[in-house]
mmJSON file of the N, C-alpha and C atoms, coordinates in Angstrom:
{"data_MODEL":{"atom_site":{
"group_PDB":["ATOM","ATOM","ATOM","ATOM","ATOM","ATOM","ATOM","ATOM","ATOM","ATOM","ATOM","ATOM","ATOM","ATOM","ATOM","ATOM","ATOM","ATOM","ATOM","ATOM","ATOM","ATOM","ATOM","ATOM","ATOM","ATOM","ATOM","ATOM","ATOM","ATOM","ATOM","ATOM","ATOM","ATOM","ATOM","ATOM","ATOM","ATOM","ATOM","ATOM","ATOM","ATOM","ATOM","ATOM","ATOM","ATOM","ATOM","ATOM","ATOM","ATOM","ATOM","ATOM","ATOM","ATOM","ATOM","ATOM","ATOM","ATOM","ATOM","ATOM","ATOM","ATOM","ATOM","ATOM","ATOM","ATOM","ATOM","ATOM","ATOM","ATOM","ATOM","ATOM","ATOM","ATOM","ATOM","ATOM","ATOM","ATOM","ATOM","ATOM","ATOM","ATOM","ATOM","ATOM","ATOM","ATOM","ATOM","ATOM","ATOM","ATOM","ATOM","ATOM","ATOM","ATOM","ATOM","ATOM","ATOM","ATOM","ATOM","ATOM","ATOM","ATOM","ATOM","ATOM","ATOM","ATOM","ATOM","ATOM","ATOM","ATOM","ATOM","ATOM","ATOM","ATOM","ATOM","ATOM","ATOM","ATOM","ATOM","ATOM","ATOM","ATOM","ATOM","ATOM","ATOM","ATOM","ATOM","ATOM","ATOM","ATOM","ATOM","ATOM","ATOM","ATOM","ATOM","ATOM","ATOM","ATOM","ATOM","ATOM","ATOM","ATOM","ATOM","ATOM","ATOM","ATOM","ATOM","ATOM","ATOM","ATOM","ATOM","ATOM","ATOM","ATOM","ATOM","ATOM","ATOM","ATOM","ATOM","ATOM","ATOM","ATOM","ATOM","ATOM","ATOM","ATOM","ATOM","ATOM","ATOM","ATOM","ATOM","ATOM","ATOM","ATOM","ATOM","ATOM","ATOM","ATOM","ATOM","ATOM","ATOM","ATOM","ATOM","ATOM","ATOM","ATOM","ATOM","ATOM","ATOM","ATOM","ATOM","ATOM","ATOM","ATOM","ATOM","ATOM","ATOM","ATOM","ATOM","ATOM","ATOM","ATOM","ATOM","ATOM","ATOM","ATOM","ATOM","ATOM","ATOM","ATOM","ATOM","ATOM","ATOM","ATOM","ATOM","ATOM","ATOM","ATOM","ATOM","ATOM","ATOM","ATOM"],
"id":[1,2,3,4,5,6,7,8,9,10,11,12,13,14,15,16,17,18,19,20,21,22,23,24,25,26,27,28,29,30,31,32,33,34,35,36,37,38,39,40,41,42,43,44,45,46,47,48,49,50,51,52,53,54,55,56,57,58,59,60,61,62,63,64,65,66,67,68,69,70,71,72,73,74,75,76,77,78,79,80,81,82,83,84,85,86,87,88,89,90,91,92,93,94,95,96,97,98,99,100,101,102,103,104,105,106,107,108,109,110,111,112,113,114,115,116,117,118,119,120,121,122,123,124,125,126,127,128,129,130,131,132,133,134,135,136,137,138,139,140,141,142,143,144,145,146,147,148,149,150,151,152,153,154,155,156,157,158,159,160,161,162,163,164,165,166,167,168,169,170,171,172,173,174,175,176,177,178,179,180,181,182,183,184,185,186,187,188,189,190,191,192,193,194,195,196,197,198,199,200,201,202,203,204,205,206,207,208,209,210,211,212,213,214,215,216,217,218,219,220,221,222],
"type_symbol":["N","C","C","N","C","C","N","C","C","N","C","C","N","C","C","N","C","C","N","C","C","N","C","C","N","C","C","N","C","C","N","C","C","N","C","C","N","C","C","N","C","C","N","C","C","N","C","C","N","C","C","N","C","C","N","C","C","N","C","C","N","C","C","N","C","C","N","C","C","N","C","C","N","C","C","N","C","C","N","C","C","N","C","C","N","C","C","N","C","C","N","C","C","N","C","C","N","C","C","N","C","C","N","C","C","N","C","C","N","C","C","N","C","C","N","C","C","N","C","C","N","C","C","N","C","C","N","C","C","N","C","C","N","C","C","N","C","C","N","C","C","N","C","C","N","C","C","N","C","C","N","C","C","N","C","C","N","C","C","N","C","C","N","C","C","N","C","C","N","C","C","N","C","C","N","C","C","N","C","C","N","C","C","N","C","C","N","C","C","N","C","C","N","C","C","N","C","C","N","C","C","N","C","C","N","C","C","N","C","C","N","C","C","N","C","C","N","C","C","N","C","C"],
"label_atom_id":["N","CA","C","N","CA","C","N","CA","C","N","CA","C","N","CA","C","N","CA","C","N","CA","C","N","CA","C","N","CA","C","N","CA","C","N","CA","C","N","CA","C","N","CA","C","N","CA","C","N","CA","C","N","CA","C","N","CA","C","N","CA","C","N","CA","C","N","CA","C","N","CA","C","N","CA","C","N","CA","C","N","CA","C","N","CA","C","N","CA","C","N","CA","C","N","CA","C","N","CA","C","N","CA","C","N","CA","C","N","CA","C","N","CA","C","N","CA","C","N","CA","C","N","CA","C","N","CA","C","N","CA","C","N","CA","C","N","CA","C","N","CA","C","N","CA","C","N","CA","C","N","CA","C","N","CA","C","N","CA","C","N","CA","C","N","CA","C","N","CA","C","N","CA","C","N","CA","C","N","CA","C","N","CA","C","N","CA","C","N","CA","C","N","CA","C","N","CA","C","N","CA","C","N","CA","C","N","CA","C","N","CA","C","N","CA","C","N","CA","C","N","CA","C","N","CA","C","N","CA","C","N","CA","C","N","CA","C","N","CA","C","N","CA","C","N","CA","C","N","CA","C","N","CA","C","N","CA","C"],
"label_alt_id":[null,null,null,null,null,null,null,null,null,null,null,null,null,null,null,null,null,null,null,null,null,null,null,null,null,null,null,null,null,null,null,null,null,null,null,null,null,null,null,null,null,null,null,null,null,null,null,null,null,null,null,null,null,null,null,null,null,null,null,null,null,null,null,null,null,null,null,null,null,null,null,null,null,null,null,null,null,null,null,null,null,null,null,null,null,null,null,null,null,null,null,null,null,null,null,null,null,null,null,null,null,null,null,null,null,null,null,null,null,null,null,null,null,null,null,null,null,null,null,null,null,null,null,null,null,null,null,null,null,null,null,null,null,null,null,null,null,null,null,null,null,null,null,null,null,null,null,null,null,null,null,null,null,null,null,null,null,null,null,null,null,null,null,null,null,null,null,null,null,null,null,null,null,null,null,null,null,null,null,null,null,null,null,null,null,null,null,null,null,null,null,null,null,null,null,null,null,null,null,null,null,null,null,null,null,null,null,null,null,null,null,null,null,null,null,null,null,null,null,null,null,null],
"label_comp_id":["MET","MET","MET","GLU","GLU","GLU","LEU","LEU","LEU","ASN","ASN","ASN","GLU","GLU","GLU","PHE","PHE","PHE","ILE","ILE","ILE","ILE","ILE","ILE","GLY","GLY","GLY","PHE","PHE","PHE","ALA","ALA","ALA","ASP","ASP","ASP","GLN","GLN","GLN","PHE","PHE","PHE","ASP","ASP","ASP","ASP","ASP","ASP","THR","THR","THR","ASP","ASP","ASP","SER","SER","SER","SER","SER","SER","GLU","GLU","GLU","ILE","ILE","ILE","THR","THR","THR","ALA","ALA","ALA","THR","THR","THR","THR","THR","THR","VAL","VAL","VAL","PHE","PHE","PHE","HIS","HIS","HIS","ASP","ASP","ASP","LEU","LEU","LEU","ASP","ASP","ASP","GLU","GLU","GLU","TRP","TRP","TRP","SER","SER","SER","SER","SER","SER","LEU","LEU","LEU","THR","THR","THR","ALA","ALA","ALA","LEU","LEU","LEU","SER","SER","SER","VAL","VAL","VAL","MET","MET","MET","ASN","ASN","ASN","TYR","TYR","TYR","ALA","ALA","ALA","GLU","GLU","GLU","LYS","LYS","LYS","ALA","ALA","ALA","CYS","CYS","CYS","GLY","GLY","GLY","ASN","ASN","ASN","THR","THR","THR","ILE","ILE","ILE","THR","THR","THR","PHE","PHE","PHE","ASP","ASP","ASP","GLU","GLU","GLU","MET","MET","MET","ARG","ARG","ARG","ASN","ASN","ASN","CYS","CYS","CYS","VAL","VAL","VAL","THR","THR","THR","VAL","VAL","VAL","GLN","GLN","GLN","ASP","ASP","ASP","LEU","LEU","LEU","TYR","TYR","TYR","ASN","ASN","ASN","VAL","VAL","VAL","VAL","VAL","VAL","ASN","ASN","ASN","LYS","LYS","LYS"],
"label_asym_id":["A","A","A","A","A","A","A","A","A","A","A","A","A","A","A","A","A","A","A","A","A","A","A","A","A","A","A","A","A","A","A","A","A","A","A","A","A","A","A","A","A","A","A","A","A","A","A","A","A","A","A","A","A","A","A","A","A","A","A","A","A","A","A","A","A","A","A","A","A","A","A","A","A","A","A","A","A","A","A","A","A","A","A","A","A","A","A","A","A","A","A","A","A","A","A","A","A","A","A","A","A","A","A","A","A","A","A","A","A","A","A","A","A","A","A","A","A","A","A","A","A","A","A","A","A","A","A","A","A","A","A","A","A","A","A","A","A","A","A","A","A","A","A","A","A","A","A","A","A","A","A","A","A","A","A","A","A","A","A","A","A","A","A","A","A","A","A","A","A","A","A","A","A","A","A","A","A","A","A","A","A","A","A","A","A","A","A","A","A","A","A","A","A","A","A","A","A","A","A","A","A","A","A","A","A","A","A","A","A","A","A","A","A","A","A","A","A","A","A","A","A","A"],
"label_entity_id":["1","1","1","1","1","1","1","1","1","1","1","1","1","1","1","1","1","1","1","1","1","1","1","1","1","1","1","1","1","1","1","1","1","1","1","1","1","1","1","1","1","1","1","1","1","1","1","1","1","1","1","1","1","1","1","1","1","1","1","1","1","1","1","1","1","1","1","1","1","1","1","1","1","1","1","1","1","1","1","1","1","1","1","1","1","1","1","1","1","1","1","1","1","1","1","1","1","1","1","1","1","1","1","1","1","1","1","1","1","1","1","1","1","1","1","1","1","1","1","1","1","1","1","1","1","1","1","1","1","1","1","1","1","1","1","1","1","1","1","1","1","1","1","1","1","1","1","1","1","1","1","1","1","1","1","1","1","1","1","1","1","1","1","1","1","1","1","1","1","1","1","1","1","1","1","1","1","1","1","1","1","1","1","1","1","1","1","1","1","1","1","1","1","1","1","1","1","1","1","1","1","1","1","1","1","1","1","1","1","1","1","1","1","1","1","1","1","1","1","1","1","1"],
"label_seq_id":[1,1,1,2,2,2,3,3,3,4,4,4,5,5,5,6,6,6,7,7,7,8,8,8,9,9,9,10,10,10,11,11,11,12,12,12,13,13,13,14,14,14,15,15,15,16,16,16,17,17,17,18,18,18,19,19,19,20,20,20,21,21,21,22,22,22,23,23,23,24,24,24,25,25,25,26,26,26,27,27,27,28,28,28,29,29,29,30,30,30,31,31,31,32,32,32,33,33,33,34,34,34,35,35,35,36,36,36,37,37,37,38,38,38,39,39,39,40,40,40,41,41,41,42,42,42,43,43,43,44,44,44,45,45,45,46,46,46,47,47,47,48,48,48,49,49,49,50,50,50,51,51,51,52,52,52,53,53,53,54,54,54,55,55,55,56,56,56,57,57,57,58,58,58,59,59,59,60,60,60,61,61,61,62,62,62,63,63,63,64,64,64,65,65,65,66,66,66,67,67,67,68,68,68,69,69,69,70,70,70,71,71,71,72,72,72,73,73,73,74,74,74],
"pdbx_PDB_ins_code":[null,null,null,null,null,null,null,null,null,null,null,null,null,null,null,null,null,null,null,null,null,null,null,null,null,null,null,null,null,null,null,null,null,null,null,null,null,null,null,null,null,null,null,null,null,null,null,null,null,null,null,null,null,null,null,null,null,null,null,null,null,null,null,null,null,null,null,null,null,null,null,null,null,null,null,null,null,null,null,null,null,null,null,null,null,null,null,null,null,null,null,null,null,null,null,null,null,null,null,null,null,null,null,null,null,null,null,null,null,null,null,null,null,null,null,null,null,null,null,null,null,null,null,null,null,null,null,null,null,null,null,null,null,null,null,null,null,null,null,null,null,null,null,null,null,null,null,null,null,null,null,null,null,null,null,null,null,null,null,null,null,null,null,null,null,null,null,null,null,null,null,null,null,null,null,null,null,null,null,null,null,null,null,null,null,null,null,null,null,null,null,null,null,null,null,null,null,null,null,null,null,null,null,null,null,null,null,null,null,null,null,null,null,null,null,null,null,null,null,null,null,null],
"Cartn_x":[0.714,-0.038,0.984,0.883,1.434,0.534,1.915,1.397,0.412,-0.024,-1.142,-2.579,-2.51,-3.662,-4.107,-2.793,-2.917,-3.217,-2.892,-3.469,-4.625,-4.96,-6.688,-7.376,-7.087,-7.641,-7.625,-6.232,-6.248,-7.065,-6.981,-8.268,-9.487,-10.129,-11.149,-11.576,-10.921,-10.883,-11.783,-11.976,-11.86,-13.428,-13.896,-15.405,-15.733,-14.841,-15.203,-13.918,-12.355,-11.288,-11.553,-11.366,-10.973,-9.568,-10.223,-8.972,-7.955,-8.155,-7.393,-6.091,-6.339,-5.441,-4.29,-4.724,-3.826,-3.247,-1.892,-0.843,0.432,1.182,2.469,2.985,3.069,3.732,2.925,1.914,0.614,1.263,1.321,1.413,0.166,-0.301,-1.667,-2.317,-1.026,-1.812,-2.185,-1.573,-1.973,-3.397,-4.191,-5.493,-6.373,-7.18,-8.728,-8.953,-9.443,-10.104,-9.562,-8.42,-7.432,-7.743,-8.162,-8.487,-8.185,-8.412,-8.007,-9.234,-10.448,-11.162,-10.94,-10.226,-9.895,-8.814,-7.653,-6.492,-7.026,-7.772,-8.441,-8.963,-9.771,-9.93,-8.758,-7.748,-6.656,-5.872,-6.134,-5.428,-6.084,-7.383,-8.211,-8.13,-8.276,-7.865,-6.42,-5.54,-4.038,-4.172,-5.0,-5.158,-5.597,-6.688,-7.82,-6.864,-6.537,-5.83,-4.72,-4.11,-2.48,-1.894,-2.807,-2.737,-1.51,-1.626,-0.583,-1.038,-0.964,-1.265,-0.242,-0.739,-0.028,-0.048,0.383,0.514,0.046,-0.259,-0.601,0.613,1.626,3.146,3.877,3.554,3.943,3.418,2.103,1.306,1.954,1.849,2.44,3.692,4.855,6.134,5.97,5.046,4.697,4.418,5.195,4.779,3.697,4.16,3.207,2.884,1.999,1.617,2.472,3.304,4.633,4.975,5.518,5.9,5.256,3.709,2.636,2.543,2.482,2.614,3.878,5.131,6.32,6.426,5.667,5.673,4.377,3.443,2.492,3.271,3.971,4.468,5.694,6.313,7.451,7.497],
"Cartn_y":[-1.082,-0.062,1.104,2.094,3.695,4.272,5.251,6.197,6.864,7.227,8.548,7.601,6.587,5.524,5.204,5.013,4.824,5.939,7.421,8.601,8.698,8.364,8.281,7.722,6.245,5.659,5.772,6.41,7.099,7.877,8.971,10.148,9.508,8.679,7.91,7.671,7.413,7.107,8.086,9.33,10.444,10.835,11.275,11.476,12.966,13.872,15.464,15.799,15.481,16.062,15.769,16.881,17.363,16.45,15.735,15.0,15.755,16.924,17.993,18.145,18.22,18.523,17.027,16.148,14.604,14.823,14.497,15.007,13.471,13.434,12.148,12.907,14.612,15.071,15.367,14.74,14.962,14.366,15.166,14.327,13.938,12.771,12.215,12.407,12.536,12.326,13.311,14.65,16.048,16.616,15.828,15.355,15.773,16.642,16.981,15.78,14.836,13.77,12.333,12.246,11.303,10.872,9.845,8.47,7.355,6.277,4.964,4.771,5.243,4.245,4.684,5.682,6.075,5.617,5.035,4.116,2.891,2.145,0.72,0.585,1.663,2.343,2.312,2.883,2.838,1.245,0.857,-0.539,-1.526,-1.629,-2.381,-2.036,-0.882,-0.347,-0.966,-0.769,-1.403,-3.25,-3.392,-4.914,-5.242,-4.56,-5.325,-4.455,-3.388,-2.78,-3.037,-3.544,-4.175,-4.975,-6.303,-7.151,-7.485,-6.264,-6.221,-5.677,-6.365,-5.436,-5.048,-3.816,-3.044,-2.666,-2.889,-2.958,-1.476,-1.486,0.036,0.383,-0.115,0.035,0.944,0.025,0.337,1.9,1.768,3.24,4.37,3.633,4.973,5.467,4.895,5.42,5.974,5.949,6.554,8.011,8.797,10.466,10.677,10.715,11.275,10.095,10.17,9.175,8.379,9.263,8.244,7.357,7.552,6.848,5.511,5.748,5.003,3.912,4.498,3.695,2.705,3.276,2.701,1.516,1.708,0.43,-0.817,-0.296,-0.901,-1.77,-1.055,-1.702,-2.334,-2.558,-3.086,-4.72],
"Cartn_z":[-0.12,-0.143,0.031,-0.798,-0.957,-0.039,0.733,1.792,1.512,0.461,0.162,0.624,0.226,0.41,1.766,2.501,3.882,4.52,4.224,4.559,4.571,3.144,2.901,4.153,4.16,5.026,6.752,7.096,8.034,8.453,7.911,7.957,7.925,7.109,7.394,8.497,9.547,10.79,11.875,11.277,12.275,11.534,12.268,12.248,11.768,12.603,12.593,12.551,11.919,11.563,10.167,9.782,7.988,7.652,6.463,6.372,5.173,5.299,4.339,6.0,7.008,8.372,8.176,7.628,7.703,6.787,6.94,5.972,6.453,5.755,6.269,7.755,7.753,9.061,9.985,9.951,10.88,12.632,13.49,14.869,14.827,14.679,15.202,16.511,17.911,18.984,19.592,18.579,18.147,18.165,17.551,16.75,17.864,17.759,18.823,19.19,17.896,18.132,18.468,18.346,18.777,20.178,20.06,21.169,21.661,22.482,22.522,21.378,21.465,20.319,19.047,18.498,17.336,17.077,18.301,17.964,17.518,18.348,18.149,16.699,16.16,14.72,13.749,13.848,12.9,13.122,14.436,14.338,13.464,13.444,12.774,11.274,11.034,9.578,9.342,9.774,9.412,9.344,10.009,9.919,8.476,8.298,7.296,5.622,5.966,4.541,3.989,5.198,4.896,5.561,6.175,6.553,7.897,8.422,9.179,10.533,11.618,12.949,13.746,14.654,15.189,16.303,17.539,19.117,19.901,20.791,21.097,21.803,21.915,22.198,20.881,19.782,18.506,17.995,18.138,17.722,18.962,20.243,21.519,21.164,20.244,20.001,18.48,17.912,16.282,16.694,16.298,16.179,15.234,13.899,12.756,12.127,11.004,10.295,9.636,8.907,8.242,9.219,10.452,11.318,11.465,11.784,11.386,10.492,9.144,8.104,7.946,8.272,8.59,9.425,10.565,11.514,10.592,10.047,9.942,8.143,7.754,6.655,6.54,7.888,8.079,7.42],
"occupancy":[1.0,1.0,1.0,1.0,1.0,1.0,1.0,1.0,1.0,1.0,1.0,1.0,1.0,1.0,1.0,1.0,1.0,1.0,1.0,1.0,1.0,1.0,1.0,1.0,1.0,1.0,1.0,1.0,1.0,1.0,1.0,1.0,1.0,1.0,1.0,1.0,1.0,1.0,1.0,1.0,1.0,1.0,1.0,1.0,1.0,1.0,1.0,1.0,1.0,1.0,1.0,1.0,1.0,1.0,1.0,1.0,1.0,1.0,1.0,1.0,1.0,1.0,1.0,1.0,1.0,1.0,1.0,1.0,1.0,1.0,1.0,1.0,1.0,1.0,1.0,1.0,1.0,1.0,1.0,1.0,1.0,1.0,1.0,1.0,1.0,1.0,1.0,1.0,1.0,1.0,1.0,1.0,1.0,1.0,1.0,1.0,1.0,1.0,1.0,1.0,1.0,1.0,1.0,1.0,1.0,1.0,1.0,1.0,1.0,1.0,1.0,1.0,1.0,1.0,1.0,1.0,1.0,1.0,1.0,1.0,1.0,1.0,1.0,1.0,1.0,1.0,1.0,1.0,1.0,1.0,1.0,1.0,1.0,1.0,1.0,1.0,1.0,1.0,1.0,1.0,1.0,1.0,1.0,1.0,1.0,1.0,1.0,1.0,1.0,1.0,1.0,1.0,1.0,1.0,1.0,1.0,1.0,1.0,1.0,1.0,1.0,1.0,1.0,1.0,1.0,1.0,1.0,1.0,1.0,1.0,1.0,1.0,1.0,1.0,1.0,1.0,1.0,1.0,1.0,1.0,1.0,1.0,1.0,1.0,1.0,1.0,1.0,1.0,1.0,1.0,1.0,1.0,1.0,1.0,1.0,1.0,1.0,1.0,1.0,1.0,1.0,1.0,1.0,1.0,1.0,1.0,1.0,1.0,1.0,1.0,1.0,1.0,1.0,1.0,1.0,1.0,1.0,1.0,1.0,1.0,1.0,1.0],
"B_iso_or_equiv":[0.0,0.0,0.0,0.0,0.0,0.0,0.0,0.0,0.0,0.0,0.0,0.0,0.0,0.0,0.0,0.0,0.0,0.0,0.0,0.0,0.0,0.0,0.0,0.0,0.0,0.0,0.0,0.0,0.0,0.0,0.0,0.0,0.0,0.0,0.0,0.0,0.0,0.0,0.0,0.0,0.0,0.0,0.0,0.0,0.0,0.0,0.0,0.0,0.0,0.0,0.0,0.0,0.0,0.0,0.0,0.0,0.0,0.0,0.0,0.0,0.0,0.0,0.0,0.0,0.0,0.0,0.0,0.0,0.0,0.0,0.0,0.0,0.0,0.0,0.0,0.0,0.0,0.0,0.0,0.0,0.0,0.0,0.0,0.0,0.0,0.0,0.0,0.0,0.0,0.0,0.0,0.0,0.0,0.0,0.0,0.0,0.0,0.0,0.0,0.0,0.0,0.0,0.0,0.0,0.0,0.0,0.0,0.0,0.0,0.0,0.0,0.0,0.0,0.0,0.0,0.0,0.0,0.0,0.0,0.0,0.0,0.0,0.0,0.0,0.0,0.0,0.0,0.0,0.0,0.0,0.0,0.0,0.0,0.0,0.0,0.0,0.0,0.0,0.0,0.0,0.0,0.0,0.0,0.0,0.0,0.0,0.0,0.0,0.0,0.0,0.0,0.0,0.0,0.0,0.0,0.0,0.0,0.0,0.0,0.0,0.0,0.0,0.0,0.0,0.0,0.0,0.0,0.0,0.0,0.0,0.0,0.0,0.0,0.0,0.0,0.0,0.0,0.0,0.0,0.0,0.0,0.0,0.0,0.0,0.0,0.0,0.0,0.0,0.0,0.0,0.0,0.0,0.0,0.0,0.0,0.0,0.0,0.0,0.0,0.0,0.0,0.0,0.0,0.0,0.0,0.0,0.0,0.0,0.0,0.0,0.0,0.0,0.0,0.0,0.0,0.0,0.0,0.0,0.0,0.0,0.0,0.0],
"pdbx_formal_charge":[null,null,null,null,null,null,null,null,null,null,null,null,null,null,null,null,null,null,null,null,null,null,null,null,null,null,null,null,null,null,null,null,null,null,null,null,null,null,null,null,null,null,null,null,null,null,null,null,null,null,null,null,null,null,null,null,null,null,null,null,null,null,null,null,null,null,null,null,null,null,null,null,null,null,null,null,null,null,null,null,null,null,null,null,null,null,null,null,null,null,null,null,null,null,null,null,null,null,null,null,null,null,null,null,null,null,null,null,null,null,null,null,null,null,null,null,null,null,null,null,null,null,null,null,null,null,null,null,null,null,null,null,null,null,null,null,null,null,null,null,null,null,null,null,null,null,null,null,null,null,null,null,null,null,null,null,null,null,null,null,null,null,null,null,null,null,null,null,null,null,null,null,null,null,null,null,null,null,null,null,null,null,null,null,null,null,null,null,null,null,null,null,null,null,null,null,null,null,null,null,null,null,null,null,null,null,null,null,null,null,null,null,null,null,null,null,null,null,null,null,null,null],
"auth_seq_id":[1,1,1,2,2,2,3,3,3,4,4,4,5,5,5,6,6,6,7,7,7,8,8,8,9,9,9,10,10,10,11,11,11,12,12,12,13,13,13,14,14,14,15,15,15,16,16,16,17,17,17,18,18,18,19,19,19,20,20,20,21,21,21,22,22,22,23,23,23,24,24,24,25,25,25,26,26,26,27,27,27,28,28,28,29,29,29,30,30,30,31,31,31,32,32,32,33,33,33,34,34,34,35,35,35,36,36,36,37,37,37,38,38,38,39,39,39,40,40,40,41,41,41,42,42,42,43,43,43,44,44,44,45,45,45,46,46,46,47,47,47,48,48,48,49,49,49,50,50,50,51,51,51,52,52,52,53,53,53,54,54,54,55,55,55,56,56,56,57,57,57,58,58,58,59,59,59,60,60,60,61,61,61,62,62,62,63,63,63,64,64,64,65,65,65,66,66,66,67,67,67,68,68,68,69,69,69,70,70,70,71,71,71,72,72,72,73,73,73,74,74,74],
"auth_comp_id":["MET","MET","MET","GLU","GLU","GLU","LEU","LEU","LEU","ASN","ASN","ASN","GLU","GLU","GLU","PHE","PHE","PHE","ILE","ILE","ILE","ILE","ILE","ILE","GLY","GLY","GLY","PHE","PHE","PHE","ALA","ALA","ALA","ASP","ASP","ASP","GLN","GLN","GLN","PHE","PHE","PHE","ASP","ASP","ASP","ASP","ASP","ASP","THR","THR","THR","ASP","ASP","ASP","SER","SER","SER","SER","SER","SER","GLU","GLU","GLU","ILE","ILE","ILE","THR","THR","THR","ALA","ALA","ALA","THR","THR","THR","THR","THR","THR","VAL","VAL","VAL","PHE","PHE","PHE","HIS","HIS","HIS","ASP","ASP","ASP","LEU","LEU","LEU","ASP","ASP","ASP","GLU","GLU","GLU","TRP","TRP","TRP","SER","SER","SER","SER","SER","SER","LEU","LEU","LEU","THR","THR","THR","ALA","ALA","ALA","LEU","LEU","LEU","SER","SER","SER","VAL","VAL","VAL","MET","MET","MET","ASN","ASN","ASN","TYR","TYR","TYR","ALA","ALA","ALA","GLU","GLU","GLU","LYS","LYS","LYS","ALA","ALA","ALA","CYS","CYS","CYS","GLY","GLY","GLY","ASN","ASN","ASN","THR","THR","THR","ILE","ILE","ILE","THR","THR","THR","PHE","PHE","PHE","ASP","ASP","ASP","GLU","GLU","GLU","MET","MET","MET","ARG","ARG","ARG","ASN","ASN","ASN","CYS","CYS","CYS","VAL","VAL","VAL","THR","THR","THR","VAL","VAL","VAL","GLN","GLN","GLN","ASP","ASP","ASP","LEU","LEU","LEU","TYR","TYR","TYR","ASN","ASN","ASN","VAL","VAL","VAL","VAL","VAL","VAL","ASN","ASN","ASN","LYS","LYS","LYS"],
"auth_asym_id":["A","A","A","A","A","A","A","A","A","A","A","A","A","A","A","A","A","A","A","A","A","A","A","A","A","A","A","A","A","A","A","A","A","A","A","A","A","A","A","A","A","A","A","A","A","A","A","A","A","A","A","A","A","A","A","A","A","A","A","A","A","A","A","A","A","A","A","A","A","A","A","A","A","A","A","A","A","A","A","A","A","A","A","A","A","A","A","A","A","A","A","A","A","A","A","A","A","A","A","A","A","A","A","A","A","A","A","A","A","A","A","A","A","A","A","A","A","A","A","A","A","A","A","A","A","A","A","A","A","A","A","A","A","A","A","A","A","A","A","A","A","A","A","A","A","A","A","A","A","A","A","A","A","A","A","A","A","A","A","A","A","A","A","A","A","A","A","A","A","A","A","A","A","A","A","A","A","A","A","A","A","A","A","A","A","A","A","A","A","A","A","A","A","A","A","A","A","A","A","A","A","A","A","A","A","A","A","A","A","A","A","A","A","A","A","A","A","A","A","A","A","A"],
"auth_atom_id":["N","CA","C","N","CA","C","N","CA","C","N","CA","C","N","CA","C","N","CA","C","N","CA","C","N","CA","C","N","CA","C","N","CA","C","N","CA","C","N","CA","C","N","CA","C","N","CA","C","N","CA","C","N","CA","C","N","CA","C","N","CA","C","N","CA","C","N","CA","C","N","CA","C","N","CA","C","N","CA","C","N","CA","C","N","CA","C","N","CA","C","N","CA","C","N","CA","C","N","CA","C","N","CA","C","N","CA","C","N","CA","C","N","CA","C","N","CA","C","N","CA","C","N","CA","C","N","CA","C","N","CA","C","N","CA","C","N","CA","C","N","CA","C","N","CA","C","N","CA","C","N","CA","C","N","CA","C","N","CA","C","N","CA","C","N","CA","C","N","CA","C","N","CA","C","N","CA","C","N","CA","C","N","CA","C","N","CA","C","N","CA","C","N","CA","C","N","CA","C","N","CA","C","N","CA","C","N","CA","C","N","CA","C","N","CA","C","N","CA","C","N","CA","C","N","CA","C","N","CA","C","N","CA","C","N","CA","C","N","CA","C","N","CA","C","N","CA","C","N","CA","C","N","CA","C","N","CA","C"],
"pdbx_PDB_model_num":[1,1,1,1,1,1,1,1,1,1,1,1,1,1,1,1,1,1,1,1,1,1,1,1,1,1,1,1,1,1,1,1,1,1,1,1,1,1,1,1,1,1,1,1,1,1,1,1,1,1,1,1,1,1,1,1,1,1,1,1,1,1,1,1,1,1,1,1,1,1,1,1,1,1,1,1,1,1,1,1,1,1,1,1,1,1,1,1,1,1,1,1,1,1,1,1,1,1,1,1,1,1,1,1,1,1,1,1,1,1,1,1,1,1,1,1,1,1,1,1,1,1,1,1,1,1,1,1,1,1,1,1,1,1,1,1,1,1,1,1,1,1,1,1,1,1,1,1,1,1,1,1,1,1,1,1,1,1,1,1,1,1,1,1,1,1,1,1,1,1,1,1,1,1,1,1,1,1,1,1,1,1,1,1,1,1,1,1,1,1,1,1,1,1,1,1,1,1,1,1,1,1,1,1,1,1,1,1,1,1,1,1,1,1,1,1,1,1,1,1,1,1]
}}}
């Protein structure tokens, strides 16, 4: 999966955040809508779209959407 596709899918996990706010350099933990529920949605998306699982620890260690993409596509 390409980075841009991942960003689109990542942005789809948010209900109230405008997708234009989310780029590869977005610090996703700083998004107003970010929560543990959103984290679970992103984890589920990563598993379905990329076929890879990511743990809460791995996600917590990521800063940007690009970091998360790199972990999911390792």
